[in-house]
N, C-alpha and C positions, 0 to 999 in steps of 0.2 A: 355817593356814586355821583355825577354828573349825568341830569339827562338834558335830551337831548332843546325841550323847549324853550333854554335859553339858554342855547347856542346863539349866536352871532359868528359872522366868516364877513370878512376884509377881501374874500382872496377874490380878484382878476381877471376871470377866468372866462375863456373861450370854450365852448363847454361844448366838446366833441370826446367820447367816448362810443367805445363799442363794444357793444352792442348800445344803440339808445336809437329812438324815434325820430325822423327828419327835420317831424314837422313840430316836433317838442325842443328842436335844436333853430330850427328858426322864430317859434312861439318866443322864445328864450332873446334871440337877436335883435327880432323887433322890439319886444320890450328896452333892448338895451339901448338902441337908435333915437326912440323915443325919451329917454331919460335925460338922455347926454344931450341933448337938443331943449331941455328944458321942461318937455310934456309930462307932465306928471297925472294928471286929470285923469280921472277912470280906469288908470291902470294897478293902480291897489291894489283895491281886491280884488281883481283878475289871478296879480299875484299870488296875491296870502292863499287865495284856495287853491293857486297851481302846488302851494306850499302845503298846505294840508293834505293834499294828493297825497303829493309825492311821500308828504310823513307819513302817513298812513300806509306807503309801496312800499317804507322804510329804505326810500331812495335817497338816502345818505348825502349821493356826490350830487344831485339834483337839488335835493333843501339848498346846498350850499348854492349854490350856482342862483338859487332863485336868494336866498338872503342878501347874496351880494348887490342884485338890484335894491331889491327892500333898504340897504344901506344909504346907495349911490344917491336917492333917492329921500333918506337921513339925512345925508351931508350935502347937499343943496337945497336944502329947504332950511336948515343952518347956516352957511354959509350969504343963504339971501338972507337971512336975518341976524349978519354980524356974529351967531354966534361959537363961541371956542370947542373942540371938537378933541376928545378928550384918543388920541393917535390911540396911545399907550396901551391902553385898558380895549380898542377896538381890537389893533394884532393881537393881544393872548388872548381876546374871544376866538381868534380866527384859529390860534394852534388847538384850543379845547375842541372846535370842533372838529378839528382832524385829529384828534386823540379819537373822541365818539367813535368817530368811524375805526377806524382800529381796534376797540374794543368790538363794534359789529362784527368785524370778523372775524376776529378772535371767537368770538362766541357763538357764530356760523360753525367755522373749522371745528369744536369741540361736538356740536351736534353730531357732527356728520362722523368724526371720530371717536367714539363712545365715550364721548365728557372730556376727552384727553386735550389741555390745547397744546398747541405748535409753542416748538421748543428753540426752534432755530429759522430764521428768514432765507427759506430755501423756495426753488420755482415752484412746489408743491401750496404753500403758502401764500405768494406772490399770483397766485393765479383766482385768488378770490376777491382783490382788488380791482378795480375795474382798469382800464387802461385812459390813463388822460392826457388829452396835454392839455396846458394851461400859457396861451399868449403864445398862440403858434411856437413853441418850445420843440426842440426833437427830441427831448426826453415821454418816458411814459407813467416813470413816478409816480406814483397818487397824491403825493404830499406838496404842496407848498407851502414850500417857507418863508413868508410874508415879513419877515424882516431882510434876510437877505433874497427874497426876489428870485429864487429854485427852486428845484422841485428837485424831493431827493427823498430816501424811503428813512424808517425810525430804527432808528439803533436797536440790538440786543444784546442784553444783559441778566448770566441765569442771575437769580437771588435766593438764600434759603428758603426767607419764609417776605409775606406781603410788606411787615412795620421795616422789613428793612431795604425796603426803594429808595426811602430821600434820602438813607446815609451815605455819606461820600459822593458824591453825584455832585457833577460843576457841570450843567448845562450849555450851549450854549443858548442865544438868545433862537424860541424857536423848532429847535431840537424838540424830539418825542421820542423816550426811550419806552419799550417794549420790556418788560421783565418776567421772561418763567420762572415756574418755581415748583422745582420738587418734581423734573422732570415731567411736565405740564400739567398736575394738580392743580395749580390756581397763575394766574401772574395780575403783576401790577402792572401801569403807564404811566408814566412821566412827561413832563414838558417844562420846555425852559422857557421862563419869561422875558418881559423887555427889561426887567433891570441884571440882569446875569442870574438870579434865582430860580429855586419850582416855582412854577405853577401853586397859588393857590386858589382854595373855594372863599365862598363868602364869607366863614368864619374869622379868615385868615390862616385856618391848617393848609400844608403840605396839598392840592392837591390829586390823587392816586385813584385813577377806576381802576374796579378790581370784579373778579364777576359778579356775573347780575345769579 
């Protein structure tokens, strides 16, 4: 399974979540403003500390916002040094980060429903996700497709077994699909990569996130 600590994201987020602490929102905006003006000194450690705290609280949405700031710094430094940035890989990593958020919410749902995972994307399951606005969008769907630049929900496709998750799947770039198994006894999560194929892990195998 894919672990959080290896995830990066390039989501351009106006960090607006309900409910969320106003001071946290102001802090992220302040850091973003300083980064955009090229003022990196003194804030990298602050952001890393804030990200560790968000990780400890399992606040994956805030983690993604902070990772975006870190990535902005990385891109800024790379551009200044003339280094080439592998944008395709970074976009794929953004999708993986959101797959991990979906996995976290599915696990939370199961803990509150006697070990049964959700089998449909209904209002009950949607209620587990934070209400988010990216780039002042009118949509509150919690997923942001880095390839289309649009907010969207994940797809749902029931399967008979986890090893069937990658069969006959043609996903669009950035598309995420949640596959419930046998009425919620398990699940598989897959995503579309920059090349039109399913996302792969470091070993080159299809990336399938499943029950912990």
